[in-house]
FINU-319471 format. One line per field, with one value per residue (C-alpha): residue number from 1; residue in three letters; x, y negated, z. Coordinates in steps of 0.1 Angstrom, whole numbers, plus 5000, padded with zeros to 4 digits. Layout:
BEGIN
miza <- c(NUM / ...)
mise <- c(ala / ...)
c1 <- c(X / ...)
c2 <- c(Y / ...)
c3 <- c(Z / ...)
This chain:
BEGIN
miza <- c(1 / 2 / 3 / 4 / 5 / 6 / 7 / 8 / 9 / 10 / 11 / 12 / 13 / 14 / 15 / 16 / 17 / 18 / 19 / 20 / 21 / 22 / 23 / 24 / 25 / 26 / 27 / 28 / 29 / 30 / 31 / 32 / 33 / 34 / 35 / 36 / 37 / 38 / 39 / 40 / 41 / 42 / 43 / 44 / 45 / 46 / 47 / 48 / 49 / 50 / 51 / 52 / 53 / 54 / 55 / 56 / 57 / 58 / 59 / 60 / 61 / 62 / 63 / 64 / 65 / 66 / 67 / 68 / 69 / 70 / 71 / 72 / 73 / 74 / 75 / 76 / 77 / 78 / 79 / 80 / 81 / 82 / 83 / 84 / 85 / 86 / 87 / 88 / 89 / 90 / 91 / 92 / 93 / 94 / 95 / 96 / 97 / 98 / 99 / 100 / 101 / 102 / 103 / 104 / 105 / 106 / 107 / 108 / 109 / 110 / 111 / 112 / 113 / 114 / 115 / 116 / 117 / 118 / 119 / 120 / 121 / 122 / 123 / 124 / 125 / 126 / 127 / 128 / 129 / 130 / 131 / 132 / 133 / 134 / 135 / 136 / 137 / 138 / 139 / 140 / 141 / 142 / 143 / 144 / 145 / 146 / 147 / 148 / 149 / 150 / 151 / 152 / 153 / 154 / 155 / 156 / 157 / 158 / 159 / 160 / 161 / 162 / 163 / 164 / 165 / 166 / 167 / 168 / 169 / 170 / 171 / 172 / 173 / 174 / 175 / 176 / 177 / 178 / 179 / 180 / 181 / 182 / 183 / 184 / 185 / 186 / 187 / 188 / 189 / 190 / 191 / 192 / 193 / 194 / 195 / 196 / 197 / 198 / 199 / 200 / 201 / 202 / 203 / 204 / 205 / 206 / 207 / 208 / 209 / 210 / 211 / 212 / 213 / 214 / 215 / 216 / 217 / 218 / 219 / 220 / 221 / 222 / 223 / 224 / 225 / 226 / 227 / 228 / 229 / 230 / 231 / 232 / 233 / 234 / 235 / 236 / 237 / 238 / 239 / 240 / 241 / 242 / 243 / 244 / 245 / 246 / 247 / 248 / 249 / 250 / 251 / 252 / 253 / 254 / 255 / 256 / 257 / 258 / 259 / 260 / 261 / 262 / 263 / 264 / 265 / 266 / 267 / 268 / 269 / 270 / 271 / 272 / 273 / 274 / 275 / 276 / 277 / 278 / 279 / 280)
mise <- c(met / asn / ser / gln / asp / lys / asn / val / thr / asn / ala / gln / ile / arg / glu / thr / val / arg / thr / gly / tyr / ala / ala / ile / ala / thr / gly / gln / gln / ser / cys / cys / ser / gly / ser / gly / cys / cys / gly / ser / val / asp / pro / thr / gln / leu / ala / lys / ala / val / gly / tyr / glu / ala / glu / ser / leu / ala / asn / leu / pro / asp / gly / ala / asn / met / gly / leu / ser / cys / gly / asn / pro / val / ala / ile / ala / ala / leu / gln / glu / gly / gln / ile / val / leu / asp / leu / gly / ser / gly / gly / gly / phe / asp / val / phe / gln / ala / gly / glu / lys / val / lys / ala / ser / gly / arg / val / ile / gly / val / asp / met / thr / pro / glu / met / leu / ala / lys / ser / arg / arg / asn / ile / glu / his / tyr / arg / gln / his / thr / gly / leu / asp / asn / val / glu / phe / arg / leu / gly / glu / ile / glu / tyr / leu / pro / val / pro / asp / ala / ser / val / asp / val / val / leu / ser / asn / cys / val / ile / asn / leu / ser / pro / asp / lys / pro / gln / val / trp / arg / glu / val / phe / arg / val / leu / lys / pro / gly / gly / lys / val / ser / val / ser / asp / leu / ala / leu / leu / lys / pro / leu / pro / glu / asn / ile / arg / glu / met / ala / ala / ala / leu / val / gly / cys / val / ala / gly / ala / val / leu / val / asp / asp / thr / arg / ala / met / leu / gly / lys / ile / gly / phe / thr / thr / ile / ala / leu / thr / pro / lys / arg / gly / tyr / val / arg / asn / met / gln / glu / trp / asn / asp / pro / leu / tyr / lys / gln / ile / ala / glu / ala / leu / pro / lys / gly / glu / glu / ile / ala / asp / tyr / val / val / ser / leu / asp / ile / glu / ala / arg / lys)
c1 <- c(4999 / 5013 / 5013 / 4983 / 4964 / 4971 / 4957 / 4925 / 4923 / 4927 / 4907 / 4876 / 4879 / 4882 / 4848 / 4831 / 4842 / 4831 / 4796 / 4791 / 4796 / 4775 / 4744 / 4754 / 4755 / 4719 / 4705 / 4699 / 4722 / 4727 / 4758 / 4731 / 4732 / 4766 / 4782 / 4800 / 4821 / 4790 / 4763 / 4731 / 4733 / 4721 / 4753 / 4756 / 4760 / 4784 / 4803 / 4801 / 4814 / 4845 / 4850 / 4836 / 4817 / 4782 / 4781 / 4801 / 4779 / 4744 / 4761 / 4763 / 4750 / 4718 / 4733 / 4772 / 4774 / 4762 / 4779 / 4812 / 4840 / 4862 / 4878 / 4881 / 4909 / 4900 / 4907 / 4937 / 4951 / 4947 / 4946 / 4955 / 4937 / 4955 / 4962 / 4955 / 4938 / 4938 / 4910 / 4908 / 4876 / 4854 / 4824 / 4792 / 4820 / 4820 / 4857 / 4858 / 4831 / 4845 / 4876 / 4870 / 4858 / 4890 / 4913 / 4887 / 4889 / 4922 / 4923 / 4913 / 4905 / 4899 / 4879 / 4890 / 4860 / 4861 / 4825 / 4805 / 4772 / 4797 / 4805 / 4771 / 4760 / 4794 / 4789 / 4750 / 4759 / 4783 / 4757 / 4742 / 4781 / 4787 / 4753 / 4761 / 4795 / 4797 / 4827 / 4837 / 4870 / 4858 / 4856 / 4852 / 4875 / 4868 / 4897 / 4913 / 4935 / 4961 / 4966 / 4953 / 4948 / 4969 / 4999 / 5034 / 5043 / 5007 / 4990 / 4997 / 4973 / 4961 / 4933 / 4916 / 4886 / 4890 / 4894 / 4927 / 4922 / 4898 / 4931 / 4945 / 4972 / 4984 / 5022 / 5010 / 4982 / 5011 / 5036 / 5008 / 5002 / 5040 / 5039 / 5016 / 5026 / 5046 / 5081 / 5067 / 5032 / 5015 / 4994 / 4959 / 4942 / 4921 / 4916 / 4908 / 4941 / 4948 / 4967 / 4973 / 4963 / 4921 / 4909 / 4912 / 4878 / 4868 / 4893 / 4875 / 4836 / 4828 / 4807 / 4837 / 4855 / 4830 / 4829 / 4863 / 4877 / 4886 / 4917 / 4927 / 4965 / 4989 / 4997 / 5031 / 5029 / 5016 / 5044 / 5073 / 5055 / 5053 / 5091 / 5099 / 5080 / 5102 / 5081 / 5092 / 5080 / 5050 / 5029 / 5002 / 4978 / 4954 / 4925 / 4893 / 4869 / 4852 / 4850 / 4839 / 4809 / 4794 / 4795 / 4776 / 4754 / 4746 / 4759 / 4748 / 4784 / 4805 / 4783 / 4784 / 4821 / 4817 / 4805 / 4831 / 4855 / 4870 / 4852 / 4867 / 4877 / 4861 / 4865 / 4891 / 4913 / 4918 / 4908 / 4913 / 4905 / 4944 / 4952 / 4977 / 5008 / 5035 / 5054 / 5073)
c2 <- c(5001 / 4965 / 4939 / 4922 / 4952 / 4955 / 4917 / 4926 / 4956 / 4938 / 4912 / 4933 / 4949 / 4915 / 4909 / 4945 / 4931 / 4898 / 4908 / 4935 / 4915 / 4888 / 4909 / 4914 / 4882 / 4875 / 4899 / 4914 / 4943 / 4954 / 4969 / 5003 / 5016 / 5028 / 4989 / 4975 / 4993 / 4999 / 5024 / 5031 / 5024 / 4988 / 4967 / 4961 / 4998 / 5001 / 4971 / 4984 / 5014 / 5000 / 4984 / 4947 / 4935 / 4933 / 4899 / 4888 / 4897 / 4891 / 4854 / 4852 / 4832 / 4849 / 4874 / 4866 / 4908 / 4917 / 4961 / 4951 / 4966 / 4992 / 4979 / 4950 / 4930 / 4901 / 4921 / 4938 / 4904 / 4888 / 4855 / 4825 / 4790 / 4766 / 4797 / 4787 / 4814 / 4825 / 4853 / 4868 / 4878 / 4858 / 4869 / 4854 / 4847 / 4874 / 4874 / 4838 / 4827 / 4853 / 4843 / 4805 / 4810 / 4827 / 4794 / 4773 / 4736 / 4732 / 4759 / 4765 / 4790 / 4793 / 4819 / 4823 / 4841 / 4843 / 4850 / 4816 / 4828 / 4845 / 4811 / 4796 / 4818 / 4814 / 4775 / 4778 / 4797 / 4769 / 4746 / 4774 / 4779 / 4747 / 4741 / 4777 / 4770 / 4733 / 4739 / 4723 / 4745 / 4768 / 4763 / 4784 / 4774 / 4793 / 4813 / 4845 / 4862 / 4870 / 4830 / 4817 / 4774 / 4775 / 4755 / 4774 / 4785 / 4768 / 4799 / 4815 / 4848 / 4866 / 4887 / 4909 / 4935 / 4959 / 4939 / 4942 / 4975 / 4956 / 4936 / 4957 / 4940 / 4949 / 4933 / 4895 / 4896 / 4908 / 4881 / 4856 / 4869 / 4861 / 4825 / 4812 / 4823 / 4806 / 4821 / 4843 / 4851 / 4879 / 4902 / 4917 / 4940 / 4966 / 4982 / 5015 / 5037 / 5071 / 5100 / 5118 / 5104 / 5106 / 5131 / 5116 / 5115 / 5095 / 5067 / 5063 / 5058 / 5019 / 5020 / 5035 / 5007 / 4982 / 5002 / 5002 / 5033 / 5039 / 5008 / 5022 / 5027 / 5051 / 5042 / 5052 / 5024 / 5001 / 5002 / 5000 / 4968 / 4954 / 4959 / 4953 / 4915 / 4909 / 4918 / 4935 / 4949 / 4971 / 4991 / 5011 / 5030 / 5052 / 5063 / 5086 / 5079 / 5050 / 5073 / 5103 / 5081 / 5069 / 5109 / 5118 / 5085 / 5096 / 5067 / 5073 / 5063 / 5084 / 5112 / 5108 / 5109 / 5142 / 5160 / 5151 / 5165 / 5198 / 5225 / 5225 / 5190 / 5164 / 5126 / 5121 / 5143 / 5118 / 5083 / 5067 / 5031 / 5018 / 4992 / 4971 / 4950 / 4928 / 4900 / 4876)
c3 <- c(4998 / 4989 / 5005 / 4988 / 4994 / 5036 / 5036 / 5025 / 5040 / 5072 / 5061 / 5059 / 5093 / 5108 / 5086 / 5100 / 5138 / 5133 / 5114 / 5141 / 5169 / 5156 / 5153 / 5187 / 5200 / 5183 / 5197 / 5155 / 5168 / 5209 / 5218 / 5229 / 5194 / 5193 / 5176 / 5207 / 5231 / 5255 / 5256 / 5261 / 5299 / 5317 / 5308 / 5349 / 5355 / 5333 / 5348 / 5386 / 5365 / 5356 / 5389 / 5388 / 5418 / 5422 / 5441 / 5415 / 5385 / 5399 / 5398 / 5358 / 5333 / 5319 / 5294 / 5298 / 5304 / 5273 / 5282 / 5268 / 5286 / 5288 / 5325 / 5350 / 5335 / 5365 / 5391 / 5375 / 5373 / 5408 / 5400 / 5419 / 5430 / 5405 / 5373 / 5335 / 5324 / 5286 / 5277 / 5244 / 5228 / 5251 / 5240 / 5263 / 5286 / 5311 / 5320 / 5315 / 5344 / 5370 / 5360 / 5363 / 5398 / 5413 / 5403 / 5408 / 5399 / 5400 / 5377 / 5341 / 5319 / 5282 / 5261 / 5227 / 5206 / 5164 / 5164 / 5159 / 5172 / 5207 / 5209 / 5207 / 5230 / 5258 / 5253 / 5262 / 5295 / 5308 / 5321 / 5345 / 5350 / 5370 / 5385 / 5401 / 5413 / 5407 / 5390 / 5359 / 5346 / 5315 / 5279 / 5247 / 5217 / 5181 / 5165 / 5159 / 5182 / 5159 / 5156 / 5189 / 5198 / 5224 / 5231 / 5234 / 5274 / 5283 / 5297 / 5339 / 5326 / 5297 / 5299 / 5275 / 5284 / 5252 / 5221 / 5208 / 5202 / 5173 / 5154 / 5128 / 5136 / 5168 / 5170 / 5160 / 5188 / 5209 / 5196 / 5199 / 5239 / 5251 / 5227 / 5250 / 5282 / 5305 / 5312 / 5340 / 5330 / 5327 / 5310 / 5324 / 5295 / 5298 / 5265 / 5249 / 5238 / 5221 / 5244 / 5208 / 5174 / 5163 / 5136 / 5102 / 5095 / 5130 / 5116 / 5081 / 5102 / 5111 / 5135 / 5161 / 5143 / 5156 / 5184 / 5194 / 5192 / 5155 / 5163 / 5188 / 5194 / 5209 / 5246 / 5237 / 5206 / 5225 / 5251 / 5225 / 5205 / 5242 / 5249 / 5212 / 5216 / 5250 / 5273 / 5308 / 5339 / 5319 / 5335 / 5313 / 5333 / 5314 / 5330 / 5312 / 5331 / 5308 / 5281 / 5303 / 5313 / 5282 / 5272 / 5305 / 5298 / 5261 / 5246 / 5206 / 5193 / 5214 / 5213 / 5171 / 5179 / 5197 / 5171 / 5148 / 5168 / 5164 / 5188 / 5223 / 5224 / 5241 / 5231 / 5267 / 5254 / 5230 / 5239 / 5271 / 5289 / 5296 / 5317 / 5305 / 5329 / 5320 / 5326 / 5300)
């Protein structure tokens, strides 16, 4: 494949993802249809299962939690008052609003999303957040995570929740993360990753791509990417529980994938939720 063909393919992948998440944002398609990192389970139930506290979830604006999480990067980050935080693929503001309460008035949280419909949704939620918390410390910017609309060395912490796996150019995403972090800044990401390569027929499933599975890469490849770019103190923690929960809750996407796997194998043999921590 030449560079032009690769660029066309990357553009097509981004458009597939953008279209799928625009439909989720506008309610034309539910994440419970197998088009997002979620399933036929209540978003609150899913969020609690991956580690979010009930009190924090109850304080969120309506619609901020769309069940698109596969982990809890806010908890991993252990955010401190006054930090500048960037959330990649911020959606309806789910992690942004929770992070904003932790960094308080002296801190700031910036959400970046490439889907205008998601951006409109999150911006509408800001007023509720201000009224509930008394804070005016969050904002949302339109942009692709491969080309972040954020200055060099301006961010203390980068968060992301089940989004980087959707990018067709993950090394470029990690280079951008490294660029925007201050020296000593840290990465706290939850993502989907592979313990071993997926069968070809699953990688080609468009629903799996938008559902964050087909775009996932090997855990070892993630470690290699981070190290090559210059990150240090890299800690990768695979968790099989998320995927097994999705199967138990009869998520249609995961059911479709399970049916396509070789006999005797389960999705958790291939796919895990991965906590990613590293420093610049």
